[in-house]
C-alpha positions as CSV (number, residue, x, y, z in Angstrom):
1,M,35.1,-24.3,53.3
2,R,31.3,-24.7,53.4
3,K,30.8,-20.9,53.7
4,N,32.8,-20.4,50.4
5,W,30.8,-23.0,48.6
6,V,27.4,-21.4,49.5
7,G,28.8,-18.0,48.5
8,T,29.9,-19.4,45.2
9,V,26.5,-20.9,44.5
10,V,24.8,-17.6,45.4
11,L,27.2,-15.6,43.2
12,V,26.6,-18.0,40.3
13,G,22.8,-17.8,40.8
14,V,22.8,-14.0,40.9
15,S,25.0,-13.9,37.8
16,M,22.7,-16.2,35.9
17,A,19.6,-14.2,36.8
18,T,21.3,-11.0,35.8
19,G,22.3,-12.5,32.5
20,V,18.8,-13.6,31.8
21,V,17.3,-10.2,32.6
22,L,19.9,-8.3,30.6
23,S,19.7,-10.6,27.6
24,Q,15.9,-10.0,27.4
25,M,16.3,-6.3,27.8
26,W,18.8,-6.1,25.0
27,E,17.0,-8.4,22.6
28,P,16.0,-6.5,19.5
29,A,12.4,-5.4,18.9
30,H,9.6,-7.6,17.6
31,G,11.1,-10.7,19.3
32,Q,13.8,-11.1,16.7
33,P,16.7,-13.2,18.0
34,G,20.1,-11.8,18.3
35,G,22.2,-9.9,20.8
36,F,22.9,-6.3,21.4
37,S,26.1,-4.6,20.3
38,A,27.2,-1.0,20.0
39,E,27.9,-1.5,16.3
40,E,24.2,-2.4,15.5
41,V,22.2,0.4,14.0
42,P,18.4,0.2,14.8
43,Q,16.3,-0.4,11.7
44,V,13.1,1.4,11.0
45,I,10.5,-0.6,9.1
46,V,8.1,1.5,7.1
47,K,5.0,0.1,5.6
48,Q,4.1,1.9,2.4
49,P,0.4,2.8,2.2
50,A,-1.5,0.4,0.0
51,E,-2.2,1.7,-3.5
52,L,-5.8,1.9,-4.4
53,P,-6.8,-0.4,-7.2
54,K,-7.7,1.3,-10.5
55,W,-11.0,-0.5,-10.6
56,C,-13.5,-1.6,-8.0
57,V,-16.2,-4.0,-9.2
58,D,-19.3,-5.1,-7.2
59,F,-21.9,-7.7,-8.2
60,M,-25.3,-7.8,-6.5
61,S,-28.3,-10.0,-7.4
62,L,-31.6,-8.3,-7.5
63,S,-33.5,-11.4,-8.4
64,P,-32.5,-14.8,-9.9
65,Q,-32.9,-13.2,-13.4
66,V,-31.1,-9.8,-12.8
67,R,-27.8,-8.9,-11.4
68,V,-26.4,-5.4,-10.9
69,I,-22.8,-4.8,-11.8
70,T,-21.2,-1.6,-10.4
71,V,-17.8,-0.5,-11.6
72,V,-15.9,2.4,-9.9
73,D,-12.8,3.9,-11.5
74,T,-10.8,5.2,-8.5
75,E,-8.5,7.3,-10.7
76,T,-11.0,9.2,-12.8
77,K,-13.7,9.1,-10.0
78,K,-16.4,7.7,-12.2
79,I,-19.0,5.1,-11.5
80,A,-20.9,2.9,-14.0
81,V,-23.9,0.7,-13.3
82,Y,-25.0,-2.2,-15.5
83,H,-27.9,-4.7,-15.4
84,E,-27.0,-8.3,-16.4
85,E,-29.7,-10.7,-17.4
86,T,-28.4,-14.0,-16.0
87,A,-30.6,-16.2,-18.3
88,T,-29.2,-14.7,-21.6
89,G,-25.9,-13.2,-20.3
90,G,-26.9,-9.8,-21.8
91,V,-25.5,-6.7,-20.2
92,K,-27.2,-3.3,-20.4
93,L,-25.6,0.0,-19.3
94,L,-27.9,1.9,-16.9
95,S,-25.9,4.9,-15.8
96,V,-22.5,6.5,-15.8
97,R,-21.6,9.4,-13.4
98,N,-18.6,11.5,-12.5
99,I,-18.5,11.4,-8.7
100,Q,-15.7,13.9,-8.2
101,P,-18.1,16.8,-7.5
102,D,-20.1,14.5,-5.1
103,L,-16.9,13.8,-3.1
104,M,-16.3,17.5,-2.7
105,L,-19.5,18.0,-0.6
106,D,-19.1,18.1,3.1
107,S,-22.7,16.8,3.6
108,Y,-25.8,16.1,1.5
109,N,-29.0,14.6,2.9
110,A,-27.0,13.8,6.0
111,L,-28.7,13.1,9.4
112,P,-27.6,14.8,12.6
113,P,-25.0,15.2,13.9
114,L,-23.7,17.0,10.8
115,P,-20.0,17.4,10.3
116,S,-20.2,21.1,11.0
117,Q,-22.0,20.4,14.3
118,L,-19.2,17.9,15.3
119,I,-16.5,20.5,14.5
120,Q,-18.3,23.1,16.6
121,E,-18.6,20.6,19.5
122,Q,-14.9,19.7,19.3
123,Q,-14.0,23.4,19.4
124,R,-16.3,24.0,22.3
125,L,-14.7,21.1,24.2
126,K,-11.2,22.4,23.5
127,E,-12.0,25.9,24.8
128,A,-13.7,24.4,27.9
129,N,-10.5,22.3,28.7
130,R,-8.2,25.3,28.6
């Protein structure tokens, strides 16, 4: 009789341990609660890329009397720079520029390593690893 009791305790213990292991393996991704069933269809969560804001505005103080305001239009690729006199609140337009051609350059006044040098080095490393 004692032998059967020990066997039952061992069987119950092994069953409980197996249940714990299997329930953790079948738990859905991201730690969400719930069990596994054949009817469940895995869900794919896709994060859409953030849309760029139409405007980007930056304020920088040059002195207690003058502040620079920079406005970048991300759709038209234009930048405008203003000076604001903080004492009077007056705003003066300093410059406006279409930056689209600037963004098409690979490098300008760049310091080494230049992008072209990095590309050549990557190609050299690829060929060396073959």
